[in-house]
N, C-alpha and C positions, 0 to 999 in steps of 0.2 A: 504494500500500500504506500503511495507517495506521501511525502511529508512536506509538501510545498504550499500548504494552505492553512487556514485556521483549523484548530483542533481543540479537543478537550485535554487539558493537562492533568495527569494522574499524580497526585501528591501522596506519597506513601512511605512508610518505613521499610527498609530492606527485609525486615523480619516478617512483613506482611505481603511479600512479593507474590506468593501463590494466590492470595485473595485478590490482589491488584490485577494480576493477569486474568483472573476470572471475570472481573469487572470490565476490563478492556475487551475481552472476547464478547461479552454480552452487548456492550455499547456499540462495538464495531459491527457486530452481526445485525444490529438495528439501524446501521447506517451512519453512526457518529464516528468520525475520525478521532482517534486518541493518540496522545504522545506519552510514552512511559520511558523513563530513563534507562531501565535495564534492557530495553530493546532498541531505543532510538538515538542514543548518543553514538555518533560515528566513531570508529576506531581512530585513535590519534588526536581527537579533538579535546580541547580544554573542557573538562567536565562541567565546571561551575559556569563558565560563559555560555556553554550550550544550554544549560538549564535556564539561564536568564533569557536567552533568545527564545526558547520554547515558551516561557511564561509570557513574554511580550506578544507572541503570536496567538496565544490561546484565547478562545472565545469564552472559556470557563474553566474552573478548576474543580475536579472531584477530589476531595480530601478524605482519605481513609483514616478515620479517627480511632486510635487504639491505645493501649498501654504503651506500646513501643513508640508510636508517632508522637505521643504527648510528651515524651522525654527527649525528642530529637531537636537539636539546635538547628539542623539544616531544614527541617520541616518548618520551623518558625520563620526562618529566612525566606523560604519560598512563599509562605502565606503573606509575609510582610511585603514582598515584592508585588505579589498579586494585588494586595490591598492598596499599594501606592499608585496603581494604574486602574483601580476600580474594576478589576476583573471579578465577575460573580463567582462565589465559592459554593459548592454543593457538598456539605459534609455527610459522609456515610460512616455511621458508628458501628464498629466491629464487635464491641463488647459493652456491657452496661457500666461504663465509667463516666465520671463527670469531669468536664474540662477544668483545669486549674491554671493559675499563673497567666502567662502570655496567651495561652490558648483560650482561657476563659474570656479574655478581652476580644480575641479574634472571633469567637463564636457567639458572643453576647447577643448579636442582632441577626443571627442566621438560624435557619431551620435545619435540623439534622434528621436523617433517616436511619433507622436501625436496620441493619442487615439480618438481625435475628428477630424472631425465631423462624421467619419465612423468607429465605433468601430470594427466591424468584419474585415474590410480591414486592420486596424492598427494591430490587433492581428495576422492576417495572415502574415503581413509583419514582425512582431516581431519573429514569429516562423521561418520564412524563414531566417532571419538574424542570429538567434541563430544557426541554422543548418549550415549556411555558415561558421561561425566562428569555431564552435565546431567540425564539420566534415571535416575540412581542413586536407590535407595530413600531416603526422607526420613531414616531413622535413620542411614544412611551419611553423608548430606550434613551432618547435625547434629554428627557426630563430627569435632572439629577435627583429629584425627590421621588421618582416613580418606584413603586413596589409591585412585585408580582406575587399574588397570594395563591398558593396551590388550591386546587379544587377540593381536595380532601385533606384531613389533618394527619400528621405523622407524629413522631415522638415529641416535638416541640413546635408550637404553632406560631413561631416568630417568622415574619415574612423574609423573603430573599430579595436583596436589592438588585435592581436592574442597572447595568452600567452602559455607558456609551460604547459604540462599536470601536474595536481596536484601530480601524482605519481612520476614523474621525479623531480619535485621541492623538494618533500619530501626526495627522495633518495639522492639528492645532499646535502641538508641541513644535513641529518643524517650522512654524511661522515665527516663533520667538527666537531671538538671538541667545545662545547659551550664556549663562551668567559667568561661567569660567571657560575660556577657550581651551579645546582639547590639546593644543600644542604649546600651551603657556607654562611658565615656571610654576604659577599658582596651582594649575591642574596637577602637575607632577608631585608637588609638595603635599597637596591634600590627598592625592591617591596613596602616597607613601604612609601618611598618617592613618588612613582608613585600612590599608592593607595589613597593618600591625594587628588589627583586630579580626579581620575576616578573610585575609589572604587575597589571591589573584582576582577574585570576583569584584574587588574594590573598583577596578577601572571601569567595568561595565556599569555598576551602580552609580559611580560618579558621573559618567557621561549622561545617564538617564536623569539624575537630579539636576545637572547643569542645564539640560535642555528643557525640562518640564517645570522647574521651580520658577515662581514669578518674582520672588524677592530673595535677597541674601539670607534673611532669617529662615524662610521656608527651605532654602537650599541646605542650610546648616542642620535644621531639624530633621530633614529627610535622611541625611547621612548619619546623624547621631542615632537614628532609630535602628541602625544596624549594629550598634555597639551594645553589648549585653549588660555589663555591670554598671549600675548608676554612677559610681565614682569615676569609672573610666569614661563614661559617656560625658560627664561634666567636663572632664579634662580635655576630651576630644573636641567638644564644642568650643571651648576657650581657645584651643590651638587653631582650629579652622577659622574662627572669627578673626583671630590675630593675623592669620595669613592673608585673609581677604582684605583686611584693613591695610596691611603692608603693601599689597599689590594695587590698591586703588589710587 
C-alpha cells in the first residue's frame, strides 16, 4: 500500500504491537490508510524525523491507551506533536486503566473507546467515529470550536474535537515568515539547547515552531512543552528567550 497521502497515524507502545497490527488490519480492510512505525519507517531513515513527518501528514491519530503506553515518554511526545497541529486523536483503551499525569491532560477532553470486552464492536465503533470526524463538512472542520458528537455513547461521553485539514494548516503556516530563520546562528543555538533534552528530533520540532508560532512567546512555549522536568523547562525557557533577545 502506498504511503504518499494522508493516513491515520497509529500511536502505540512496542509492547502492544500485536494489538496495533490488528487495529491496522481492521482499518485498512475498511479502506482507511494507516501509518505504523514498525512497518512504515524506511530502512536507513532517521526514526524520530520520520515519525514527525508521518504525524504532520496524518488526518488523525489512533492512540492505543494501555499500561505500557501510559508510561512511555515517546508516546507523550507524539501526542504533544499531534496536539500542537490540532490533529484529532481517537483513543482506544486496551485495559481498564485511568489516565494519569500528562496523559490525563491529553485525554481530558477526548472520548475513548474500550476494546474490551467486545473487540469487533469496539473496532467498528472506532471506524464509525473516525469517519464522523474526518468526513465532516468542510465548514464544520474550519470552525475551531466545532465538535463532532458520536451517534452512540462509549466509555466516556466527552466529544472529539474536529481540526482543520492538514493542507489548510500547512498553507496558513507557509504564508508566515519563520520567527527564526533555519540557516541562522539563533536557529542552531536553540536547536542545540533543545537537543540536550530530546535528541535529533529537536531540529524538526524547531522548524515547525519557527514556522507556525505567531509570537516569540508562543515560539518559546511550544519548544518548552517538549522539555519534561519543570526545573529544566524553566531553565530552557530562560536560555531560549536570552538567545532570541541577543539575536534581535
